[in-house]
C-alpha distance (Angstrom), angle and dihedral (degrees) to the residues before:
residue distance angle dihedral
M1 . . .
A2 3.80 . .
P3 3.80 116.8 .
K4 3.79 115.6 -101.8
Q5 3.76 116.8 -106.1
D6 3.78 128.7 -144.2
W7 3.77 122.5 -104.4
H8 3.79 109.4 -93.0
H9 3.81 91.6 -140.2
S10 3.78 124.2 49.6
G11 3.79 120.8 -128.5
S12 3.79 89.4 -133.6
S13 3.81 94.0 63.0
C14 3.78 91.5 70.9
C15 3.83 97.3 131.6
S16 3.76 93.2 69.2
P17 2.94 125.6 109.3
I18 3.77 91.2 27.9
G19 3.82 93.5 -149.5
T20 3.79 92.2 58.6
C21 3.80 90.2 45.1
C22 3.81 91.3 52.9
M23 3.80 90.7 47.0
A24 3.82 90.5 52.6
W25 3.80 91.6 52.7
W26 3.80 101.4 39.3
C27 3.82 106.4 23.9
P28 3.81 105.4 20.6
C29 3.80 92.7 155.4
I30 3.81 91.3 62.5
L31 3.82 92.8 47.4
H32 3.80 91.2 48.1
G33 3.82 91.4 49.1
K34 3.80 92.4 48.5
T35 3.80 93.6 48.6
R36 3.79 92.6 45.5
H37 3.82 91.1 49.7
R38 3.82 91.4 49.9
V39 3.82 93.1 50.6
K40 3.81 96.2 43.5
N41 3.82 93.8 46.1
D42 3.81 97.5 44.9
G43 3.79 92.3 -112.5
N44 3.80 96.2 -49.4
M45 3.81 104.7 138.2
T46 3.82 98.3 171.7
S47 3.81 94.6 104.9
Y48 3.82 95.2 38.4
S49 3.78 118.3 133.5
C50 3.80 121.4 -178.2
C51 3.81 88.0 -136.8
N52 3.82 98.6 60.9
G53 3.80 134.1 139.2
A54 3.80 95.1 -91.9
C55 3.80 90.0 52.2
M56 3.81 92.3 48.8
G57 3.81 92.3 46.3
F58 3.79 90.3 50.9
C59 3.82 91.2 50.4
G60 3.79 91.2 49.7
L61 3.78 93.8 50.3
L62 3.80 91.7 42.8
T63 3.80 91.0 57.4
C64 3.82 88.0 52.9
G65 3.81 91.1 51.7
V66 3.80 96.2 -109.8
G67 3.79 100.5 96.0
W68 3.81 90.2 136.4
V69 3.82 93.2 70.5
L70 3.82 98.9 80.0
P71 3.83 95.6 44.2
W72 3.82 87.3 49.1
L73 3.80 91.3 53.2
S74 3.80 92.1 42.6
R75 3.78 91.2 52.4
S76 3.78 89.6 52.1
D77 3.82 90.7 49.3
M78 3.80 90.7 50.2
R79 3.80 91.6 51.2
A80 3.78 90.4 51.9
K81 3.81 95.3 45.2
Y82 3.80 97.0 46.3
G83 3.83 98.6 31.1
L84 3.80 94.1 -117.9
T85 3.78 129.1 169.5
G86 3.78 121.7 -102.9
N87 3.79 139.5 69.4
G88 3.78 140.9 -120.4
C89 3.79 93.5 -88.7
K90 3.82 92.6 54.1
D91 3.81 89.8 45.0
C92 3.80 90.2 54.3
L93 3.81 93.0 47.0
C94 3.81 91.8 50.2
A95 3.80 92.6 48.8
C96 3.82 94.2 45.1
C97 3.80 103.4 38.0
C98 3.79 102.0 41.8
A99 3.77 110.1 6.5
P100 3.83 96.9 169.6
C101 3.82 92.8 52.2
D102 3.81 90.2 45.7
M103 3.80 91.9 50.2
V104 3.82 92.5 48.6
Q105 3.81 90.1 50.2
Q106 3.80 91.3 49.4
S107 3.79 92.0 47.7
K108 3.80 93.8 50.1
E109 3.80 92.3 43.6
A110 3.81 92.9 50.8
E111 3.79 91.1 47.1
Y112 3.79 90.3 50.1
R113 3.81 96.4 44.3
E114 3.80 95.1 44.5
G115 3.76 97.8 37.4
E116 3.75 131.1 22.9
G117 3.80 95.4 2.5
K118 3.79 93.1 51.0
S119 3.79 91.7 66.1
L120 3.81 91.5 41.6
M121 3.81 89.4 52.7
G122 3.79 91.5 51.9
N123 3.79 95.5 -108.3
G124 3.77 97.7 112.3
G125 3.75 109.7 156.3
P126 3.78 130.3 -135.0
G127 3.75 114.9 -61.3
K128 3.78 94.0 28.5
V129 3.75 112.5 125.0
E130 3.73 117.5 -157.4
G131 3.72 132.8 -179.1
M132 3.72 142.6 78.0
Y133 3.78 123.5 -66.7
Y134 3.77 123.7 -161.5
Q135 3.76 125.9 -153.3
P136 3.82 109.5 -119.4
Q137 3.78 113.3 -105.1
H138 3.81 116.8 -125.5
């Protein structure tokens, strides 16, 4: 079993970027849906729609007063997929006690793991070109 790695983004840095922070406070269903889509589709955002199933499920549970359930489950899925530290109890506390900060952390982590960080971690997918390019000298 591979050792668990720390989250790249801290849950306490939830005010940056400000756009993601605002989305977590005012339109959390859209942020949850976007993050969930990114994780489930290995970073491929071509078929993303802001009105997706994860967003609708979040809205439904939010109206019932249990909007923390899907972010809790998503956090657990992210830990399993990326081999991150934590446990179910911590996931639940993050989702219940400060949902916007938790959702911002998940969004930034998914973006890092499926985007820029993926190539830095050596998991660059097909079609990704890496290397250094020099400008020709005249």
